[in-house]
PLY file of the C-alpha trace (Angstrom):
ply
format ascii 1.0
element vertex 286
property float x
property float y
property float z
element edge 285
property int vertex1
property int vertex2
end_header
-0.28 43.88 34.59
-0.82 41.14 36.55
-3.88 40.11 35.23
-1.87 39.55 32.04
0.11 37.40 33.52
-2.28 35.83 35.07
-3.64 34.78 31.85
-0.99 33.79 29.70
-0.06 31.40 33.29
-3.19 30.11 31.98
-3.51 29.86 29.02
0.27 28.31 29.40
-1.84 25.65 31.57
-4.25 24.92 29.04
-1.88 24.37 26.35
0.32 22.06 28.62
-3.24 20.36 29.54
-4.00 19.82 25.43
-0.78 19.08 24.56
-0.47 15.99 26.74
-3.87 14.64 26.50
-3.87 14.56 22.35
-0.54 12.70 23.41
-2.89 10.51 25.43
-5.28 10.22 23.26
-2.87 8.88 20.04
-1.14 6.43 22.25
-4.31 5.49 23.12
-5.34 4.69 19.37
-1.52 3.69 18.32
-1.73 0.68 21.46
-5.39 -0.19 19.83
-4.30 -0.49 16.48
-1.29 -2.53 17.15
-2.94 -4.75 19.73
-4.13 -7.56 17.24
-0.23 -7.69 15.99
0.64 -8.03 18.82
-1.49 -10.99 19.56
-0.62 -12.98 16.52
2.80 -12.33 17.25
3.08 -13.36 21.00
0.54 -16.33 19.94
2.40 -17.26 16.95
5.49 -18.19 18.73
3.91 -20.43 21.55
3.57 -24.31 21.76
-0.04 -25.65 21.02
-0.14 -27.28 24.73
1.49 -23.55 26.40
-1.17 -22.14 24.72
-4.25 -24.09 26.01
-2.23 -24.05 29.27
-1.83 -19.98 29.65
-3.94 -18.84 27.39
-4.04 -16.62 24.45
-3.17 -13.10 26.47
-0.25 -15.02 28.45
3.82 -14.63 26.71
5.50 -17.04 25.36
7.97 -19.04 27.91
10.83 -19.33 24.77
10.82 -18.58 21.23
9.10 -21.71 19.91
9.04 -21.61 16.14
7.23 -24.24 15.86
3.98 -22.85 14.31
6.00 -20.70 11.86
7.73 -23.62 10.62
5.16 -25.61 11.25
3.15 -22.66 8.71
6.17 -21.52 6.47
6.28 -25.54 4.62
2.63 -26.30 4.75
1.83 -23.49 2.79
4.98 -23.30 -0.01
5.86 -19.65 1.89
8.91 -19.05 -0.48
6.69 -19.49 -3.44
4.04 -17.59 -2.17
7.02 -14.78 -0.89
8.16 -14.17 -4.51
4.81 -14.49 -6.22
3.47 -11.46 -3.95
6.89 -9.40 -4.08
6.82 -10.04 -8.00
3.30 -9.26 -9.01
3.19 -5.90 -5.67
6.13 -4.37 -7.03
5.22 -5.10 -10.88
1.84 -3.90 -10.24
3.66 -0.11 -8.61
6.69 0.11 -10.87
4.11 0.04 -13.91
0.88 2.26 -11.92
3.26 4.94 -11.63
4.70 5.13 -14.89
0.47 5.39 -16.61
-0.20 7.44 -13.79
3.28 9.17 -15.32
2.03 9.42 -18.66
-1.43 10.45 -17.94
-0.73 13.29 -15.93
1.66 15.26 -17.68
-0.84 14.60 -20.62
-3.46 15.56 -18.56
-1.54 18.40 -16.56
0.82 19.89 -18.67
0.16 19.07 -22.30
-1.89 20.56 -24.46
-4.44 17.89 -25.49
-8.81 18.69 -26.01
-10.94 17.69 -23.64
-8.49 17.01 -20.29
-11.58 17.85 -17.88
-13.56 14.93 -19.66
-10.28 12.70 -19.26
-9.49 13.65 -15.81
-13.41 13.18 -15.29
-12.50 9.78 -16.97
-10.51 8.82 -14.19
-12.37 10.19 -11.29
-15.15 8.01 -12.22
-13.08 4.78 -12.70
-11.93 5.34 -9.03
-15.32 4.41 -7.48
-16.12 1.65 -10.59
-16.46 -1.48 -8.26
-13.69 -4.55 -9.29
-16.46 -6.69 -8.81
-18.11 -4.98 -11.82
-15.00 -6.55 -13.84
-14.44 -9.99 -12.97
-16.92 -11.38 -15.46
-15.39 -9.39 -18.86
-12.10 -10.13 -17.52
-12.39 -13.78 -16.84
-13.26 -14.23 -20.75
-11.14 -12.21 -21.79
-8.35 -13.86 -20.12
-9.42 -16.30 -21.11
-9.26 -16.03 -24.59
-5.94 -14.43 -24.85
-4.00 -16.73 -22.16
-3.50 -14.66 -19.40
-6.39 -16.54 -16.91
-3.73 -18.19 -14.13
-1.15 -15.66 -15.00
0.92 -13.15 -12.93
1.12 -10.93 -15.49
-2.58 -10.97 -16.02
-2.90 -9.50 -12.52
-0.44 -6.96 -12.84
-2.27 -5.44 -15.67
-5.31 -5.46 -14.42
-4.44 -3.76 -10.81
-2.00 -1.50 -12.38
-4.77 -0.16 -14.92
-7.33 -0.16 -11.05
-4.66 1.91 -9.50
-4.04 4.21 -12.68
-6.92 5.98 -11.78
-6.03 7.63 -8.83
-2.38 8.07 -9.61
-3.63 10.10 -12.57
-6.24 11.93 -10.52
-3.01 12.38 -8.09
-0.48 13.44 -10.50
-2.58 15.22 -12.56
-3.91 18.17 -9.70
0.09 17.80 -8.92
1.17 19.06 -12.29
-1.12 21.46 -12.97
1.23 23.31 -9.87
3.97 23.16 -11.83
6.61 26.12 -12.75
5.37 26.71 -16.51
8.26 28.99 -16.75
10.98 26.37 -16.14
8.83 24.71 -19.01
8.53 27.11 -21.34
12.91 27.72 -20.44
13.51 24.08 -21.18
11.52 24.16 -24.57
13.79 27.19 -25.49
16.79 25.22 -24.92
15.81 22.46 -27.13
13.65 19.62 -24.91
11.61 17.69 -26.79
8.89 16.55 -24.40
10.06 13.08 -23.18
13.58 14.89 -22.47
11.35 17.33 -20.56
9.14 14.49 -18.46
12.38 12.27 -17.42
14.61 15.64 -17.17
13.11 18.18 -15.60
9.65 16.96 -14.12
10.30 13.13 -13.15
13.43 14.77 -11.03
11.24 17.60 -9.31
8.23 15.16 -8.22
10.21 12.48 -7.28
8.93 12.55 -3.35
5.63 11.95 -4.84
6.49 9.29 -7.28
7.39 7.17 -4.55
4.85 7.89 -2.31
2.74 6.55 -4.90
5.09 3.56 -5.57
4.49 2.76 -1.50
0.80 3.17 -1.31
0.45 0.86 -4.59
2.85 -1.65 -3.54
1.25 -1.70 -0.21
-2.72 -1.69 -1.94
-1.57 -4.59 -4.65
-0.08 -6.87 -1.02
-2.90 -6.51 0.39
-5.20 -7.28 -2.54
-7.48 -10.73 -1.79
-9.92 -10.41 -3.99
-8.78 -10.35 -7.81
-5.59 -12.56 -7.40
-8.23 -15.65 -5.85
-10.40 -14.92 -9.03
-7.25 -15.21 -11.36
-4.18 -17.03 -10.04
-6.86 -20.64 -9.00
-3.15 -22.40 -9.45
-0.97 -23.72 -6.03
1.95 -21.81 -7.65
1.03 -18.65 -8.56
-0.84 -18.10 -5.75
-0.37 -14.98 -3.37
0.52 -14.78 0.47
-3.00 -13.24 1.48
-4.73 -16.36 -0.41
-2.12 -18.83 1.19
-2.57 -17.71 4.31
-6.58 -17.27 4.50
-6.62 -20.62 3.40
-4.02 -21.76 5.90
-6.44 -20.07 8.11
-9.11 -21.24 7.50
-8.31 -25.16 6.99
-9.99 -27.35 9.65
-7.91 -28.96 12.50
-5.44 -26.29 12.58
-4.90 -24.90 16.33
-4.58 -21.73 17.14
-0.40 -21.18 17.22
-0.60 -21.77 13.68
-3.33 -19.49 12.39
-1.24 -16.87 14.17
1.69 -17.95 12.83
-0.20 -17.55 9.55
-1.26 -14.03 10.33
1.97 -13.28 11.36
3.86 -14.61 7.94
1.08 -12.57 6.05
1.23 -9.26 7.26
5.31 -8.88 8.47
6.65 -8.36 4.66
3.98 -5.64 4.44
5.57 -4.25 7.81
9.10 -4.45 6.90
8.15 -3.00 3.56
6.32 0.24 5.02
9.61 0.61 8.44
11.77 0.97 5.06
10.04 3.29 3.11
8.60 5.54 5.86
11.28 8.27 5.15
10.45 7.83 1.93
6.12 8.48 2.56
7.01 11.11 5.02
8.98 13.22 2.85
6.92 12.48 0.02
3.48 13.53 1.74
5.68 16.66 3.29
7.07 17.88 -0.23
3.12 17.33 -1.40
1.97 19.78 1.22
4.88 22.74 0.95
3.65 22.30 -2.50
0 1
1 2
2 3
3 4
4 5
5 6
6 7
7 8
8 9
9 10
10 11
11 12
12 13
13 14
14 15
15 16
16 17
17 18
18 19
19 20
20 21
21 22
22 23
23 24
24 25
25 26
26 27
27 28
28 29
29 30
30 31
31 32
32 33
33 34
34 35
35 36
36 37
37 38
38 39
39 40
40 41
41 42
42 43
43 44
44 45
45 46
46 47
47 48
48 49
49 50
50 51
51 52
52 53
53 54
54 55
55 56
56 57
57 58
58 59
59 60
60 61
61 62
62 63
63 64
64 65
65 66
66 67
67 68
68 69
69 70
70 71
71 72
72 73
73 74
74 75
75 76
76 77
77 78
78 79
79 80
80 81
81 82
82 83
83 84
84 85
85 86
86 87
87 88
88 89
89 90
90 91
91 92
92 93
93 94
94 95
95 96
96 97
97 98
98 99
99 100
100 101
101 102
102 103
103 104
104 105
105 106
106 107
107 108
108 109
109 110
110 111
111 112
112 113
113 114
114 115
115 116
116 117
117 118
118 119
119 120
120 121
121 122
122 123
123 124
124 125
125 126
126 127
127 128
128 129
129 130
130 131
131 132
132 133
133 134
134 135
135 136
136 137
137 138
138 139
139 140
140 141
141 142
142 143
143 144
144 145
145 146
146 147
147 148
148 149
149 150
150 151
151 152
152 153
153 154
154 155
155 156
156 157
157 158
158 159
159 160
160 161
161 162
162 163
163 164
164 165
165 166
166 167
167 168
168 169
169 170
170 171
171 172
172 173
173 174
174 175
175 176
176 177
177 178
178 179
179 180
180 181
181 182
182 183
183 184
184 185
185 186
186 187
187 188
188 189
189 190
190 191
191 192
192 193
193 194
194 195
195 196
196 197
197 198
198 199
199 200
200 201
201 202
202 203
203 204
204 205
205 206
206 207
207 208
208 209
209 210
210 211
211 212
212 213
213 214
214 215
215 216
216 217
217 218
218 219
219 220
220 221
221 222
222 223
223 224
224 225
225 226
226 227
227 228
228 229
229 230
230 231
231 232
232 233
233 234
234 235
235 236
236 237
237 238
238 239
239 240
240 241
241 242
242 243
243 244
244 245
245 246
246 247
247 248
248 249
249 250
250 251
251 252
252 253
253 254
254 255
255 256
256 257
257 258
258 259
259 260
260 261
261 262
262 263
263 264
264 265
265 266
266 267
267 268
268 269
269 270
270 271
271 272
272 273
273 274
274 275
275 276
276 277
277 278
278 279
279 280
280 281
281 282
282 283
283 284
284 285
């Protein structure tokens, strides 16, 4: 009896130590990930004189907005912010709809060659974006979509659709077939079946896809750099990268450019954190 109690105490101590060691490890990696953001944040609110006098690791003496204001005006940040929002939201919405229709046809519909189509989208996920630049450049030049936000939205949404289709197909394949059959017997056509039954029951998964697509598009640098040559159409990542690369810019202004590039995506992630968590938990419980 005493040995059993001793074993239980030893097991309890071991679980306690493991729990807090895991917590310390997670806190360490969290700090490691947040450290770059912390550095650009504190240096964004310093003056050039303060930075040169105290170094990069010192806290700002006051919240000086001079570097942020200068970067905002110099890069025309308001225009770039609108461009990024339009492209990111448009791409996310279009990619979710395309993925939804594709996955409905492959995962629930009775089309022939479903495995072939699924393999096609799986191969499209591995396709390097760089291999599409030349044909898309000449195509967009011919049809008038070059240097337009619509062209970037179409290309990026098509690329994201491969992942979205693959993910939603795996979800729809496990959908309750009896529920679908009952809806068909009640007179639901395919569109009613999709938007009145399938979409409401899979809204958490669709929300997660929307968040992923938005953040991926917001952070995309290569495609907007190639297809948006006009300053009026450029996105935030391009403007911030060009600002950080300008000669003669001090470190406080470069930090402000990096800060302005990260903050919108961070705000979006915080706003949709619950949606993201609910979607992941819903996928886990299924």
